[in-house]
N, C-alpha and C positions, 0 to 999 in steps of 0.2 A: 810783126811782133804784137802789135795792138790787136790785130785780128785773132791771133792765137790765144791771147789772154781772154778775149771776149768769148771765144769758144769754150775755154776751160770754165769760165763762170757759168756759161749756159749749161754745161754738163753737170756742174754742181747743183744748179737749181733743178735740173731734170732728175738727178739722183735723189735729191731731197723730196721731190714730189712723188717719185716712185716709192721711196721708203714710206712716206706717209700714206700712200695709197695701199701699199701692202699691209700696213698695220691696220688701216681702216677696213680692208677686206677681211682680215682675220677677226677683227672685233665686231664688225657689223654683219657680215654675211654668215660667218660660221659662229653663230651664237652658242651652239651646243658643243663647241670644241673644248675638250679637256685633255690635258697632257696624259700620256700613257700611264705613268705611275699613279697619278691622282685618280684616273679612271678605275684602276684595279682596286684602290682603297674604297672608292665609292661603291663599287660592286659588292665588296665584302660587307660593307655596312648595310647595304640593302638586304643581302642574304641573312645577315644576323638579325635584322629587324623582322624579316619574315618568319624566321625560326622562333623568335621571341613571341610574335603574335600567335603562331600556331601552338606553341607550348602554353601560352596563357589561355587560349581557347580550350585546349584539352584539360588544363587544370581546372578551369571554371566549370567545364562539363562534369569532370570527376567530382568536384566539390558539390555541385548540384545533385548528382546522383547519390553521393554519400549522405547528404542532408535528407534526401528523400527516403533513404533506407533507415535513417535514424528516427524518422518521424513515425510515431505509432498511429493506429487507427483512431484513437481517441484524442489525437492532437498533442501528445506528449513528445518532447524532443529529448533524445538520449544522447549525451555527450560522452566521448571516450575519456576525456580528461576530467578528473574530479574537481569540484568547485573549490575556489580559494578558501583557505581556512582563515576565517576572521574571528572576531571576538564573539564568544557565545552569548546568546540572548539571556536575559534575566530569568525567564520562565523555563529555560533549558538547563539551568545550573542545578546540579544535585546538591541539596543542603543536608540530606540525611543519608545514613549508611544503608545500602540496599539490603533487603532481607526482612525477616520478621522484626516487628518493632520491639524495642527494648522493654523488658518487663513481662513479655509473654512467654510462658513456660509450656512447652509441648512435650509430653512424655509418651502419650498413647494416641492412637487415631481418634479417640473420643475427644481429647483435648483440642485437636485440630478442627474437628467438626464443630465444637462449641464456639470456636473463634469466628466462624463464618455463618453458621446457623444459630443465631443468638435467640434469647428468650422472647424478644418481641416478635420474631418471625414465627416461632412455635405457638405463641399465644394467638396470633392472628389466624393461623391454620386451624387451631383447635376451635376457636370461636365460629369460624365460617363452616367447618365440618359439622359441628354440633347443630348449627342452624339448618343445614341441609339434611342432617340425619333426622331431626325432629319433624321437618316438613315431609320427608319421604315416609317416615313411620306413621304419621298422622293420616296420610293419604290411604294407607292400608289398614288403619284402625289398630296400629300397634304402638308400642312405647319404645323410644330410643334410649339406650343406655349411654350416658354422657361419656365422652372420650376425654381422658386426662393425659397429662404429659408423660407419665410412666408407660401407659399403654401405647401411646403414640410412638415413643422411642422404641418400644418392643416391636411395633409394626415396621418401623424403619430398619431395625436390625434384622428381622426376618427377610425383608425384601433384599437387603444387601447380601445376606447369607445365600439366598436363592440365586442371586447373580453370580456369586462366587462358585456355587455348585453348577452353574451353567444349565439350569433347569427352568423351564417356563410353566410346567404343569404343577401348579401349587396343590391341586387335589392329590396328586401322587406323592408329593413331599409330605403332606399332612397325614394321609391315610395309609400309606404303604408302611408296614412294620419294618421293612428292610432299609428305609430311609433314615436320615438323621432324626433322632428323637427330640432335638431341640425345637422343632416346629410345633408339634402337638403339645409339648410341655410348656410352651410360652402362651399360646392362646388357641382357641378352637378355629377350625377351618372356616365356618360360617361367619364368625366374628371378623376374621381377617378379610374375607370377601366383602363384608359390609363396609369396613373402613376403606378398602381399596376402591369400591364403587362410589362412595359418598364423600371422599376427601375433596375439599374445596379450599381455594386460596383467596376468595373474595365473597362478598355478599351477593348472591345471585339475584336478589330482589331489585337491586339498584344497578345491575350490570348493564342493562340496555341503555340507560341514560349515559353512563360513562363511556360506552363503546362509540358514541357519536363523536367524541373528541379524542379518544385514546384506543388504539387497536389492541393494546396490551392490558386492557382494563381488567381482565380476569386474573392477571398475575402482577399488576403494577406495583402494589404496595410491598409485596414480598420481594420483588425484584429490586426495588429501590433500597430496601433494607439490606439486601445481600451485597449490592454494590457499595453501600456505605461501609459495611464491615470489611470488604476487600481493601478499600482505601485506608481504613483505620488500622488494620492489623498487619499489613504487608506493604513494604516499600520496594517498588520495582527498580531495577538498575537501568543504565542508559541503553542497554542492548536487550530488547524484548521481542520475542517471536510470537506472533499470533497466528495460529493455524487451526485447522479442523481435522477431525478424524471420524471416519465411519466405523462404528463398532457393530459387528454382526450380532443381532439379538432378536429373538422371537419371543415376545412376551406381552 
């Protein structure tokens, strides 16, 4: 009986040792062992991570390509989305109603002309043209007839009329009896040609000095006066288109 009990205790110890050994074998030797259910979950997670990495790589490549397409040759970046609308800056706020300034009455084209080509511009052109006319006439031993405002406006009118008739041969317009009689009734052909050849917008004697610092020296004063008149008589709106047009003309 005692021997039988000893055998049973020995079997229990052996079983305990075997159990511990089996557990140690599973924990120590098979380090990578994962239950079947957990292994499938881990595999799905790895696949999803790989797909995310691939998609992120593709999206980054597409974004890089899109940014390269939006970048211009001059370094400007064009965005598909408009900028966020914030508070307008002070210098961008319109404080006057767009259009002609209040108080300006325009009935005829001549009224519009006088708003932009003011008397100070005409006086400067007359002064410079008469200086050049006297110089050219003295070189040939002749006398220059002074050009006044009335005759100068007649010259401008005939030039505009010739442009409206789409004709560049002024001799034909003046001398042909079948042409508009307005030309020869206004002034003689030679007088018109003298004004056309000698018209000036600055003093030619001082132009060389002014050209050293200003490439528009031959037209600077008249140009500045014209820009001042544009700002004074007309208020642009917030939508302004600046463009150029090539007009066919031989003259």
